[in-house]
C-alpha positions as CSV (number, residue, x, y, z in Angstrom):
1,M,96.0,75.9,116.9
2,D,99.5,74.6,117.8
3,P,102.2,74.6,115.0
4,S,102.2,70.8,114.6
5,T,98.4,70.6,114.1
6,L,98.5,73.6,111.9
7,R,101.2,72.0,109.7
8,Q,99.2,68.8,109.4
9,K,96.1,70.6,108.3
10,F,97.6,73.3,106.1
11,K,100.9,72.0,104.6
12,R,101.9,75.1,102.5
13,F,101.7,78.8,102.5
14,R,101.2,80.1,98.9
15,I,102.5,83.4,97.6
16,L,102.0,85.0,94.1
17,I,104.9,87.2,93.2
18,I,104.5,89.6,90.3
19,G,107.0,91.8,88.7
20,R,108.7,92.8,85.5
21,A,111.9,91.2,84.4
22,N,115.0,92.0,86.5
23,A,112.8,93.2,89.4
24,G,114.8,91.0,91.8
25,K,112.0,88.5,92.5
26,T,114.2,85.4,92.7
27,T,116.7,87.1,95.0
28,I,114.0,88.1,97.4
29,L,112.5,84.6,97.5
30,Q,116.0,83.2,98.1
31,R,116.5,85.6,101.0
32,V,113.1,84.7,102.5
33,C,113.9,81.0,102.3
34,K,117.5,81.5,103.4
35,T,119.2,79.8,100.4
36,R,121.3,80.6,97.4
37,E,119.9,77.7,95.4
38,N,117.4,78.1,92.6
39,P,113.9,76.8,93.2
40,E,112.6,73.5,91.9
41,I,109.6,73.9,89.6
42,Y,106.5,71.7,89.6
43,N,103.6,71.7,87.2
44,S,100.0,71.9,88.4
45,A,99.9,68.1,88.5
46,G,102.8,68.0,91.0
47,K,105.3,66.7,88.5
48,K,108.8,68.2,88.7
49,I,109.8,70.1,85.5
50,D,113.3,69.5,84.0
51,P,115.2,72.8,84.1
52,A,116.3,72.4,80.5
53,V,112.7,72.0,79.4
54,L,111.7,75.0,81.5
55,M,114.4,77.1,80.0
56,A,113.5,76.1,76.5
57,S,109.8,77.0,77.2
58,R,110.8,80.4,78.6
59,E,113.0,81.2,75.6
60,R,110.0,80.6,73.4
61,G,108.0,83.0,75.6
62,V,105.9,80.2,77.2
63,H,105.1,80.7,80.9
64,D,102.6,79.0,83.1
65,I,101.6,80.9,86.3
66,E,100.2,77.6,87.6
67,D,103.7,76.2,88.0
68,E,104.9,76.0,91.6
69,M,108.3,77.2,92.7
70,V,109.6,75.4,95.8
71,F,113.0,75.8,97.6
72,R,114.2,72.5,99.0
73,N,115.3,73.9,102.3
74,N,111.8,75.4,103.0
75,P,109.1,73.5,101.1
76,G,106.4,75.1,103.3
77,F,106.4,78.0,101.0
78,V,105.0,77.7,97.5
79,F,105.5,80.5,95.1
80,H,103.8,81.3,91.8
81,D,105.5,83.7,89.4
82,S,104.0,86.2,87.0
83,R,106.3,87.8,84.6
84,G,104.7,91.2,84.9
85,F,103.0,93.2,82.2
86,E,105.8,95.3,80.7
87,A,104.8,94.4,77.2
88,G,101.5,96.2,77.6
89,G,99.6,93.3,76.1
90,T,96.4,91.8,77.7
91,S,97.4,88.1,77.6
92,E,99.5,88.0,80.7
93,F,97.2,90.4,82.6
94,D,94.2,88.3,81.8
95,S,95.9,85.1,82.9
96,V,96.8,86.7,86.2
97,K,93.2,87.9,86.7
98,V,91.9,84.4,86.0
99,F,94.5,82.8,88.2
100,I,93.8,85.1,91.2
101,A,90.0,84.5,90.8
102,S,90.5,80.7,90.7
103,R,92.7,80.8,93.8
104,S,90.7,83.2,95.9
105,N,88.7,82.6,99.0
106,G,85.9,80.1,98.7
107,R,87.1,78.7,95.4
108,R,89.5,76.0,96.8
109,R,90.8,74.4,100.0
110,L,92.7,76.9,102.1
111,S,96.1,75.3,101.3
112,D,95.5,75.7,97.6
113,R,94.5,79.4,97.7
114,I,96.8,82.3,97.2
115,H,97.4,83.7,100.6
116,V,99.3,86.9,99.8
117,I,100.5,88.8,96.7
118,W,103.9,90.4,96.6
119,Y,104.1,92.9,93.7
120,C,107.7,93.9,92.9
121,I,108.5,97.3,91.4
122,P,112.2,98.0,90.9
123,M,113.7,101.4,91.8
124,D,116.8,101.2,89.7
125,E,117.6,103.7,86.9
126,D,115.3,102.2,84.3
127,G,112.4,101.4,86.5
128,R,111.3,104.3,88.7
129,S,108.1,105.1,86.9
130,F,105.1,102.7,86.9
131,T,104.5,100.8,83.7
132,E,101.2,100.8,82.0
133,G,100.7,97.3,83.1
134,E,101.3,98.1,86.8
135,V,98.8,101.0,86.7
136,K,96.4,98.6,85.0
137,F,96.8,96.0,87.7
138,F,96.1,98.4,90.6
139,S,93.1,100.0,88.8
140,Q,91.4,96.9,87.3
141,C,92.6,93.6,88.9
142,D,90.2,92.4,91.6
143,T,92.2,90.5,94.2
144,G,89.3,90.1,96.6
145,S,90.4,89.5,100.1
146,I,93.9,88.5,99.1
147,P,96.2,91.2,100.6
148,V,98.6,92.8,98.1
149,I,101.9,94.2,99.3
150,V,104.1,96.3,97.0
151,L,107.8,95.6,97.3
152,F,109.9,98.5,96.0
153,T,113.0,96.5,95.2
154,K,116.5,97.7,94.5
155,F,115.7,100.7,96.6
156,D,119.4,101.3,97.3
157,A,119.5,102.7,93.7
158,L,118.0,105.9,95.1
159,Y,120.8,106.4,97.5
160,D,123.2,107.5,94.7
161,D,121.0,110.5,93.8
162,E,120.8,111.6,97.4
163,F,124.5,111.0,97.9
164,A,125.3,113.3,94.9
165,E,123.0,116.0,96.1
166,L,124.5,116.0,99.6
167,I,128.0,116.2,98.1
168,S,126.9,119.2,96.0
169,K,125.8,120.9,99.2
170,G,129.3,120.5,100.7
171,V,128.7,117.5,102.9
172,S,131.7,115.2,103.3
173,R,131.7,111.9,101.5
174,K,131.6,109.9,104.7
175,D,128.7,111.9,106.1
176,A,126.9,111.8,102.7
177,E,127.2,108.1,102.6
178,A,125.7,107.8,106.0
179,L,122.9,110.2,105.4
180,A,121.9,109.1,101.9
181,P,119.6,106.2,102.9
182,Q,117.5,108.2,105.2
183,H,117.3,111.1,102.7
184,A,116.2,108.6,100.1
185,K,113.4,107.3,102.3
186,E,112.1,110.8,103.1
187,A,112.2,111.9,99.5
188,F,110.4,108.7,98.4
189,A,107.7,109.1,101.0
190,N,106.8,112.4,99.4
191,G,107.4,111.3,95.8
192,P,105.1,110.5,92.9
193,Q,105.2,106.7,93.2
194,L,103.3,106.5,96.5
195,K,100.8,109.3,95.4
196,L,100.0,107.3,92.4
197,L,99.8,104.0,94.2
198,Y,97.4,105.2,96.9
199,N,95.4,107.7,94.8
200,R,92.0,106.1,95.0
201,K,90.6,108.4,92.3
202,G,92.7,106.9,89.6
203,N,93.6,103.7,91.5
204,Q,90.5,101.8,92.5
205,R,92.4,98.8,94.0
206,P,95.4,100.1,96.0
207,P,97.7,97.7,97.8
208,R,97.3,96.9,101.5
209,C,100.7,98.4,102.1
210,H,104.2,98.7,100.7
211,I,107.8,98.2,101.8
212,C,111.1,99.4,100.5
213,L,113.8,96.7,100.1
214,P,117.4,97.8,99.6
215,D,120.5,95.7,99.2
216,M,118.8,92.4,98.7
217,D,121.7,91.2,96.6
218,K,124.1,91.4,99.6
219,D,125.0,88.4,101.8
220,D,123.8,90.1,104.9
221,A,120.5,91.3,103.3
222,D,117.7,91.7,105.8
223,C,114.2,90.7,104.7
224,G,112.9,90.8,108.3
225,P,110.9,93.9,107.6
226,L,109.1,92.1,104.7
227,I,108.3,89.1,107.0
228,E,107.0,91.5,109.7
229,R,104.9,93.5,107.3
230,T,103.4,90.4,105.7
231,A,102.5,88.9,109.0
232,E,100.8,92.2,110.1
233,T,98.9,92.3,106.8
234,L,97.3,88.9,107.2
235,D,93.8,89.3,108.8
236,D,93.1,85.6,109.2
237,E,94.7,84.3,112.4
238,T,95.2,80.8,110.9
239,L,97.0,82.2,107.9
240,K,99.1,84.4,110.2
241,Q,100.1,81.4,112.2
242,M,100.9,79.5,109.1
243,F,103.1,82.2,107.6
244,V,105.0,82.9,110.8
245,S,105.7,79.2,111.5
246,T,106.8,78.7,107.8
247,Q,109.2,81.5,107.5
248,R,112.7,80.8,108.9
249,T,114.3,84.2,108.4
250,N,113.3,85.9,111.6
251,L,113.1,84.0,114.9
252,E,112.0,87.1,116.7
253,V,108.9,87.3,114.6
254,C,108.1,83.7,115.5
255,I,108.4,84.4,119.2
256,R,106.6,87.7,119.1
257,W,103.6,86.4,117.2
258,A,103.5,83.2,119.2
259,V,103.1,85.2,122.4
260,A,100.6,87.6,120.7
261,M,98.4,84.7,119.5
């Protein structure tokens, strides 16, 4: 299906992004959509929500996962935001389960379904261990055929530990700074987070894959690997085409997948 026909038939690619507060979700979405602006929010009826009303609702703890987040410079992406489950309560978890079930395959038109889930887990100082809610999601939440990708955000926070260890071993500051990122990746690959995430004995619903995202707050942040991994994860060729044609971050991905398909 050529891009113009695809765009007429399926107007929007829909992503559910989940993560605790300060997981860097909005920053990632801005990078994916190549903007610094905040998204516009629409309710389930398609009516734009006034930012002041939205802020007042959030201050009261009111949050609706059905609300749609859209960035003006790339309206082909529609994002739904879940606040995460850090409080340990069941209300938000149950609402996410119901939302995923209602937006899964066979329940709605293709353009209204959730096409992929990005689950953000921050790796900064206060967030290196999985919360009870995160463990609960990967052990109990049935996402059906919707692929789940775990995004380990703020991954550069791990560089400091490796930098300090290298310095303690007599490595120069210049070399330690250059080596720290790779050492952090190697240490993380053998660390407890991935063992817990993919341990099927205690984790009945592991994600399809994961990706580590450092330095997303920088102007030259590269979310290309996230685009690549998401495209690779989508099994449905129509959805893959839709995602690749919607994203504007990586032209190489568009060309490569256009040739491949």
